[in-house]
TIRO-2110 file (N, C-alpha, C; in Angstrom, 1 decimal):
// TIRO-2110
89.3, -45.0, -69.1, N, 1, A
88.3, -44.2, -68.4, CA, 1, A
88.7, -42.7, -68.5, C, 1, A
88.0, -42.0, -69.4, N, 2, A
88.4, -40.6, -69.6, CA, 2, A
88.0, -39.7, -68.4, C, 2, A
87.2, -40.2, -67.5, N, 3, A
86.8, -39.4, -66.3, CA, 3, A
88.0, -39.1, -65.4, C, 3, A
89.0, -40.0, -65.4, N, 4, A
90.2, -39.7, -64.6, CA, 4, A
91.0, -38.6, -65.2, C, 4, A
91.1, -38.5, -66.5, N, 5, A
91.7, -37.4, -67.2, CA, 5, A
90.9, -36.1, -66.9, C, 5, A
89.6, -36.2, -66.9, N, 6, A
88.8, -35.0, -66.6, CA, 6, A
89.0, -34.6, -65.2, C, 6, A
89.1, -35.5, -64.2, N, 7, A
89.3, -35.2, -62.8, CA, 7, A
90.7, -34.5, -62.6, C, 7, A
91.7, -35.0, -63.3, N, 8, A
93.0, -34.3, -63.2, CA, 8, A
93.0, -32.9, -63.8, C, 8, A
92.3, -32.7, -64.9, N, 9, A
92.2, -31.4, -65.5, CA, 9, A
91.4, -30.4, -64.5, C, 9, A
90.3, -31.0, -63.9, N, 10, A
89.6, -30.2, -62.9, CA, 10, A
90.4, -29.8, -61.8, C, 10, A
91.3, -30.8, -61.3, N, 11, A
92.2, -30.5, -60.2, CA, 11, A
93.2, -29.4, -60.6, C, 11, A
93.7, -29.4, -61.8, N, 12, A
94.6, -28.4, -62.2, CA, 12, A
94.0, -27.0, -62.2, C, 12, A
92.7, -26.9, -62.6, N, 13, A
92.0, -25.6, -62.6, CA, 13, A
91.7, -25.2, -61.2, C, 13, A
91.3, -26.1, -60.3, N, 14, A
91.1, -25.8, -58.9, CA, 14, A
92.3, -25.2, -58.2, C, 14, A
93.4, -26.0, -58.4, N, 15, A
94.6, -25.6, -57.7, CA, 15, A
95.2, -24.2, -58.2, C, 15, A
95.2, -24.1, -59.5, N, 16, A
95.6, -22.8, -60.1, CA, 16, A
94.8, -21.6, -59.6, C, 16, A
93.5, -21.8, -59.6, N, 17, A
92.6, -20.7, -59.1, CA, 17, A
92.9, -20.5, -57.6, C, 17, A
93.0, -21.5, -56.8, N, 18, A
93.2, -21.4, -55.4, CA, 18, A
94.5, -20.7, -55.1, C, 18, A
95.6, -21.0, -55.8, N, 19, A
96.9, -20.4, -55.6, CA, 19, A
96.8, -18.9, -56.0, C, 19, A
96.1, -18.6, -57.1, N, 20, A
96.0, -17.2, -57.4, CA, 20, A
95.3, -16.4, -56.3, C, 20, A
94.4, -17.0, -55.6, N, 21, A
93.7, -16.3, -54.5, CA, 21, A
94.5, -16.4, -53.2, C, 21, A
95.6, -17.1, -53.2, N, 22, A
96.4, -17.2, -51.9, CA, 22, A
95.8, -18.1, -50.9, C, 22, A
95.0, -19.1, -51.4, N, 23, A
94.3, -20.0, -50.5, CA, 23, A
95.2, -21.1, -50.0, C, 23, A
94.9, -21.6, -48.9, N, 24, A
95.7, -22.7, -48.3, CA, 24, A
94.8, -24.0, -48.4, C, 24, A
93.5, -23.8, -48.6, N, 25, A
92.6, -25.0, -48.7, CA, 25, A
91.4, -24.7, -49.5, C, 25, A
90.9, -25.7, -50.2, N, 26, A
89.6, -25.5, -50.9, CA, 26, A
88.6, -26.3, -50.2, C, 26, A
87.5, -25.6, -49.9, N, 27, A
86.4, -26.2, -49.1, CA, 27, A
85.3, -26.8, -49.9, C, 27, A
85.0, -26.1, -51.0, N, 28, A
83.9, -26.5, -51.9, CA, 28, A
84.2, -26.2, -53.3, C, 28, A
83.7, -27.1, -54.2, N, 29, A
83.8, -26.9, -55.6, CA, 29, A
82.5, -27.2, -56.3, C, 29, A
82.0, -26.3, -57.1, N, 30, A
80.8, -26.6, -57.9, CA, 30, A
81.1, -26.7, -59.4, C, 30, A
80.7, -27.8, -59.9, N, 31, A
80.9, -28.1, -61.3, CA, 31, A
79.6, -28.0, -62.1, C, 31, A
79.6, -27.6, -63.3, N, 32, A
78.5, -27.7, -64.2, CA, 32, A
78.8, -28.8, -65.3, C, 32, A
77.9, -29.7, -65.3, N, 33, A
78.1, -30.9, -66.2, CA, 33, A
76.8, -31.1, -67.0, C, 33, A
77.0, -30.9, -68.4, N, 34, A
75.8, -31.1, -69.2, CA, 34, A
75.4, -32.6, -69.4, C, 34, A
74.1, -32.8, -69.6, N, 35, A
73.6, -34.1, -69.8, CA, 35, A
74.2, -34.7, -71.1, C, 35, A
74.6, -33.9, -72.0, N, 36, A
75.1, -34.4, -73.3, CA, 36, A
76.6, -34.4, -73.3, C, 36, A
77.3, -34.2, -72.2, N, 37, A
78.7, -34.1, -72.2, CA, 37, A
79.5, -35.4, -72.2, C, 37, A
78.7, -36.5, -72.2, N, 38, A
79.3, -37.9, -72.3, CA, 38, A
80.2, -38.1, -71.1, C, 38, A
79.7, -37.7, -69.9, N, 39, A
80.4, -38.0, -68.6, CA, 39, A
79.6, -38.9, -67.8, C, 39, A
80.2, -40.0, -67.3, N, 40, A
79.6, -40.9, -66.4, CA, 40, A
79.8, -40.3, -65.0, C, 40, A
78.8, -39.8, -64.4, N, 41, A
78.9, -39.1, -63.1, CA, 41, A
79.5, -39.9, -62.0, C, 41, A
79.1, -41.1, -61.8, N, 42, A
79.6, -41.9, -60.7, CA, 42, A
81.1, -42.1, -60.9, C, 42, A
81.5, -42.4, -62.2, N, 43, A
83.0, -42.6, -62.5, CA, 43, A
83.7, -41.3, -62.2, C, 43, A
83.2, -40.1, -62.6, N, 44, A
83.8, -38.9, -62.3, CA, 44, A
84.0, -38.6, -60.9, C, 44, A
82.9, -38.9, -60.1, N, 45, A
83.0, -38.7, -58.6, CA, 45, A
84.1, -39.5, -58.0, C, 45, A
84.2, -40.8, -58.4, N, 46, A
85.3, -41.7, -57.9, CA, 46, A
86.7, -41.1, -58.4, C, 46, A
86.8, -40.7, -59.6, N, 47, A
88.0, -40.2, -60.1, CA, 47, A
88.4, -38.9, -59.4, C, 47, A
87.5, -38.1, -59.1, N, 48, A
87.8, -36.8, -58.3, CA, 48, A
88.3, -37.2, -56.9, C, 48, A
87.6, -38.1, -56.2, N, 49, A
88.1, -38.5, -54.9, CA, 49, A
89.6, -38.9, -55.0, C, 49, A
90.0, -39.7, -56.0, N, 50, A
91.4, -40.1, -56.1, CA, 50, A
92.3, -38.9, -56.5, C, 50, A
91.8, -38.1, -57.4, N, 51, A
92.7, -37.0, -57.9, CA, 51, A
92.9, -35.9, -56.9, C, 51, A
91.9, -35.7, -56.0, N, 52, A
92.0, -34.6, -55.0, CA, 52, A
92.8, -35.0, -53.8, C, 52, A
93.1, -36.3, -53.7, N, 53, A
93.9, -36.8, -52.5, CA, 53, A
95.2, -36.0, -52.5, C, 53, A
95.7, -35.6, -51.4, N, 54, A
97.0, -34.9, -51.2, CA, 54, A
97.1, -33.6, -52.0, C, 54, A
95.9, -32.9, -52.2, N, 55, A
95.9, -31.7, -52.9, CA, 55, A
95.3, -30.6, -52.0, C, 55, A
95.3, -29.4, -52.4, N, 56, A
94.6, -28.3, -51.7, CA, 56, A
93.1, -28.6, -51.5, C, 56, A
92.6, -29.4, -52.4, N, 57, A
91.1, -29.7, -52.4, CA, 57, A
90.8, -31.0, -51.7, C, 57, A
91.7, -31.7, -51.1, N, 58, A
91.4, -32.9, -50.4, CA, 58, A
90.3, -32.7, -49.4, C, 58, A
89.3, -33.5, -49.4, N, 59, A
88.2, -33.3, -48.5, CA, 59, A
87.1, -32.2, -48.8, C, 59, A
87.3, -31.6, -49.9, N, 60, A
86.4, -30.5, -50.4, CA, 60, A
85.1, -31.1, -50.7, C, 60, A
84.0, -30.4, -50.5, N, 61, A
82.7, -30.8, -50.9, CA, 61, A
82.6, -30.5, -52.4, C, 61, A
82.2, -31.6, -53.2, N, 62, A
82.0, -31.4, -54.6, CA, 62, A
80.5, -31.4, -54.9, C, 62, A
80.0, -30.4, -55.6, N, 63, A
78.6, -30.3, -56.0, CA, 63, A
78.6, -30.3, -57.6, C, 63, A
77.8, -31.2, -58.1, N, 64, A
77.7, -31.3, -59.6, CA, 64, A
76.3, -30.8, -60.0, C, 64, A
76.3, -29.7, -60.7, N, 65, A
75.1, -29.1, -61.2, CA, 65, A
74.9, -29.6, -62.6, C, 65, A
73.8, -30.3, -62.9, N, 66, A
73.5, -30.9, -64.2, CA, 66, A
72.8, -29.9, -65.1, C, 66, A
73.3, -29.7, -66.2, N, 67, A
72.7, -28.8, -67.2, CA, 67, A
71.9, -29.6, -68.2, C, 67, A
70.6, -29.4, -68.3, N, 68, A
69.8, -30.2, -69.3, CA, 68, A
70.2, -30.0, -70.7, C, 68, A
70.1, -31.0, -71.5, N, 69, A
70.3, -31.0, -72.9, CA, 69, A
69.2, -30.2, -73.6, C, 69, A
69.6, -29.3, -74.5, N, 70, A
68.6, -28.5, -75.3, CA, 70, A
69.2, -28.3, -76.7, C, 70, A
68.3, -28.2, -77.7, N, 71, A
68.8, -28.0, -79.0, CA, 71, A
67.8, -27.2, -79.9, C, 71, A
68.3, -26.7, -81.0, N, 72, A
67.5, -26.0, -81.9, CA, 72, A
67.2, -26.9, -83.1, C, 72, A
66.0, -27.2, -83.3, N, 73, A
65.6, -28.0, -84.5, CA, 73, A
65.7, -27.2, -85.8, C, 73, A
66.5, -27.7, -86.7, N, 74, A
66.7, -27.0, -87.9, CA, 74, A
65.6, -27.2, -88.9, C, 74, A
64.6, -28.1, -88.6, N, 75, A
63.5, -28.3, -89.4, CA, 75, A
62.3, -27.3, -89.0, C, 75, A
61.9, -27.3, -87.7, N, 76, A
60.8, -26.5, -87.3, CA, 76, A
61.2, -25.2, -86.6, C, 76, A
62.5, -25.1, -86.3, N, 77, A
63.0, -23.8, -85.7, CA, 77, A
62.7, -23.7, -84.3, C, 77, A
62.2, -24.7, -83.6, N, 78, A
61.9, -24.7, -82.2, CA, 78, A
63.1, -25.1, -81.3, C, 78, A
63.2, -24.5, -80.1, N, 79, A
64.2, -25.0, -79.2, CA, 79, A
63.5, -26.0, -78.3, C, 79, A
64.2, -27.2, -78.3, N, 80, A
63.5, -28.4, -77.7, CA, 80, A
64.5, -29.1, -76.7, C, 80, A
63.9, -29.8, -75.8, N, 81, A
64.7, -30.6, -74.9, CA, 81, A
65.4, -31.7, -75.7, C, 81, A
66.7, -32.0, -75.4, N, 82, A
67.4, -33.0, -76.1, CA, 82, A
68.0, -34.0, -75.2, C, 82, A
67.6, -35.2, -75.3, N, 83, A
68.0, -36.3, -74.3, CA, 83, A
69.4, -36.9, -74.8, C, 83, A
69.7, -36.8, -76.0, N, 84, A
70.9, -37.4, -76.5, CA, 84, A
71.3, -36.7, -77.8, C, 84, A
72.6, -36.6, -78.1, N, 85, A
73.0, -36.0, -79.4, CA, 85, A
72.5, -36.9, -80.5, C, 85, A
72.1, -36.2, -81.6, N, 86, A
71.6, -36.9, -82.8, CA, 86, A
70.2, -37.4, -82.6, C, 86, A
69.5, -37.1, -81.6, N, 87, A
68.1, -37.4, -81.5, CA, 87, A
67.3, -36.6, -82.5, C, 87, A
66.1, -37.1, -82.8, N, 88, A
65.2, -36.4, -83.6, CA, 88, A
64.5, -35.3, -82.8, C, 88, A
63.9, -34.4, -83.4, N, 89, A
63.2, -33.3, -82.7, CA, 89, A
61.9, -34.0, -82.1, C, 89, A
61.7, -33.8, -80.8, N, 90, A
60.5, -34.4, -80.1, CA, 90, A
59.2, -33.7, -80.6, C, 90, A
59.3, -32.6, -81.2, N, 91, A
58.1, -31.9, -81.6, CA, 91, A
57.6, -32.3, -83.1, C, 91, A
58.6, -32.3, -84.0, N, 92, A
58.2, -32.6, -85.4, CA, 92, A
58.9, -33.8, -86.0, C, 92, A
59.7, -34.5, -85.2, N, 93, A
60.5, -35.6, -85.7, CA, 93, A
61.5, -35.2, -86.8, C, 93, A
61.9, -33.9, -86.8, N, 94, A
62.8, -33.4, -87.8, CA, 94, A
64.3, -33.7, -87.4, C, 94, A
65.1, -33.5, -88.3, N, 95, A
66.5, -33.8, -88.1, CA, 95, A
67.3, -32.8, -89.0, C, 95, A
68.4, -32.2, -88.6, N, 96, A
69.1, -32.4, -87.4, CA, 96, A
68.6, -31.4, -86.3, C, 96, A
69.0, -31.7, -85.1, N, 97, A
68.7, -30.8, -84.0, CA, 97, A
70.1, -30.4, -83.5, C, 97, A
70.4, -29.1, -83.6, N, 98, A
71.7, -28.6, -83.2, CA, 98, A
71.7, -28.3, -81.7, C, 98, A
72.6, -29.0, -80.9, N, 99, A
72.7, -28.8, -79.5, CA, 99, A
73.0, -27.3, -79.2, C, 99, A
72.3, -26.7, -78.2, N, 100, A
72.6, -25.4, -77.7, CA, 100, A
73.0, -25.3, -76.3, C, 100, A
72.7, -26.4, -75.5, N, 101, A
73.2, -26.5, -74.1, CA, 101, A
73.2, -28.0, -73.7, C, 101, A
73.9, -28.3, -72.7, N, 102, A
74.0, -29.6, -72.2, CA, 102, A
75.3, -30.3, -72.5, C, 102, A
76.2, -29.6, -73.2, N, 103, A
77.5, -30.2, -73.5, CA, 103, A
78.6, -29.6, -72.6, C, 103, A
78.2, -28.8, -71.6, N, 104, A
79.2, -28.1, -70.8, CA, 104, A
79.9, -29.1, -69.8, C, 104, A
81.1, -28.7, -69.5, N, 105, A
81.8, -29.3, -68.4, CA, 105, A
82.8, -28.2, -67.9, C, 105, A
82.4, -27.6, -66.8, N, 106, A
83.2, -26.5, -66.3, CA, 106, A
83.2, -26.4, -64.8, C, 106, A
84.3, -25.8, -64.3, N, 107, A
84.3, -25.5, -62.8, CA, 107, A
83.6, -24.2, -62.7, C, 107, A
82.4, -24.2, -62.1, N, 108, A
81.6, -23.0, -61.9, CA, 108, A
82.2, -22.1, -60.9, C, 108, A
82.5, -22.6, -59.7, N, 109, A
83.2, -21.8, -58.7, CA, 109, A
83.8, -22.7, -57.6, C, 109, A
84.7, -22.0, -56.8, N, 110, A
85.3, -22.7, -55.7, CA, 110, A
85.2, -21.8, -54.5, C, 110, A
85.1, -22.5, -53.3, N, 111, A
85.2, -21.8, -52.0, CA, 111, A
86.5, -22.1, -51.3, C, 111, A
87.3, -21.1, -51.0, N, 112, A
88.6, -21.4, -50.5, CA, 112, A
88.7, -20.7, -49.1, C, 112, A
89.8, -21.1, -48.4, N, 113, A
90.1, -20.4, -47.1, CA, 113, A
91.6, -20.2, -47.1, C, 113, A
END
């Protein structure tokens, strides 16, 4: 399950940021996760609960902001919604469609005290 490795990396980022700010506790974390990032949300949420235990972020509210998949069709030149990597263009059935968003996985911000 690569979600546990993701959760541990997210925890590293959260704790490093909180310590730089002199925080004693993290109250809230907002993540940006793209629809095309190949992340199982339920598994990530479970992994985060386990990873955050006994950390500065234990009990923090976690908010996941989903970034829609989007791509540039190299056939028709249009920017189109993209449900999955390697999908055909929904406008012209052209291929390839180069992803332009939806592959993100980042810590957007944290609220500390």
